[in-house]
Kinemage of the C-alpha trace (Angstrom):
@kinemage 1
@onewidth
@group {chain A} dominant
@subgroup {mainchain}
@vectorlist {calphas} color= white
{ca met a 1} P -41.573 -35.159 -12.711
{ca lys a 2} L -38.409 -36.147 -11.650
{ca ile a 3} L -36.726 -34.777 -14.679
{ca thr a 4} L -38.145 -31.563 -14.408
{ca phe a 5} L -36.653 -31.082 -10.933
{ca gln a 6} L -33.259 -32.272 -12.114
{ca lys a 7} L -33.485 -29.783 -14.882
{ca arg a 8} L -34.181 -26.953 -11.917
{ca gln a 9} L -31.356 -27.966 -10.050
{ca lys a 10} L -28.895 -27.940 -12.766
{ca glu a 11} L -30.073 -24.555 -13.819
{ca met a 12} L -29.417 -23.417 -10.292
{ca lys a 13} L -26.156 -24.819 -10.350
{ca arg a 14} L -25.073 -23.295 -13.155
{ca gln a 15} L -26.532 -19.705 -12.284
{ca glu a 16} L -24.260 -20.042 -9.090
{ca lys a 17} L -21.386 -20.804 -10.921
{ca gln a 18} L -21.966 -17.814 -13.358
{ca arg a 19} L -22.313 -15.833 -10.405
{ca ala a 20} L -19.148 -16.844 -8.797
{ca lys a 21} L -17.278 -16.500 -11.674
{ca ala a 22} L -18.403 -13.155 -12.352
{ca glu a 23} L -17.471 -12.327 -8.686
{ca arg a 24} L -13.979 -13.836 -9.011
{ca arg a 25} L -13.844 -11.564 -12.179
{ca glu a 26} L -14.785 -8.366 -9.944
{ca gln a 27} L -11.945 -9.425 -7.770
{ca lys a 28} L -9.338 -9.564 -9.922
{ca lys a 29} L -10.327 -6.256 -11.990
{ca phe a 30} L -10.341 -4.597 -8.494
{ca ala a 31} L -6.447 -6.099 -7.532
{ca arg a 32} L -5.352 -5.581 -10.812
{ca arg a 33} L -6.261 -1.926 -10.547
{ca ala a 34} L -4.742 -1.569 -7.071
{ca ala a 35} L -1.550 -3.232 -8.221
{ca lys a 36} L -1.561 -0.413 -10.771
{ca glu a 37} L -2.058 2.239 -8.621
{ca ala a 38} L 0.085 1.109 -6.134
{ca leu a 39} L 2.979 1.124 -8.683
{ca ser a 40} L 2.390 4.774 -10.434
{ca ala a 41} L 1.645 6.583 -6.830
{ca pro a 42} L 5.065 7.431 -4.836
{ca thr a 43} L 4.992 4.542 -2.138
{ca thr a 44} L 6.023 7.465 0.602
{ca pro a 45} L 5.910 11.248 0.348
{ca pro a 46} L 9.240 12.950 0.593
{ca ser a 47} L 10.195 13.651 4.177
{ca asp a 48} L 10.469 17.512 5.065
{ca ser a 49} L 14.508 16.973 5.588
{ca glu a 50} L 14.564 16.203 1.767
{ca gln a 51} L 12.362 18.577 0.640
{ca gln a 52} L 14.325 21.470 2.498
{ca ala a 53} L 17.725 19.534 0.983
{ca gln a 54} L 15.984 20.250 -2.429
{ca ser a 55} L 14.848 23.886 -2.180
{ca gln a 56} L 18.284 24.476 -0.693
{ca asp a 57} L 19.835 22.914 -3.923
{ca lys a 58} L 17.616 25.270 -6.233
{ca gln a 59} L 18.670 28.230 -4.426
{ca arg a 60} L 22.069 27.437 -4.716
{ca val a 61} L 23.711 29.058 -7.808
{ca pro a 62} L 26.932 27.596 -9.146
{ca ser a 63} L 29.941 30.405 -8.754
{ca glu a 64} L 31.975 30.345 -11.929
């Protein structure tokens, strides 16, 4: 009977480790996805003054 209990404890420990490993894997996946999105998205949107300056530059026609 003692062996059966040990086997059950061993199996429970193995399953617990497997769950913890899967959880860490999901956390890493989420962290990588968040980092990738942070790199691809601009950190701050352009301010109003920057947008106005850009629109004024587009309206100007170079004189020759």
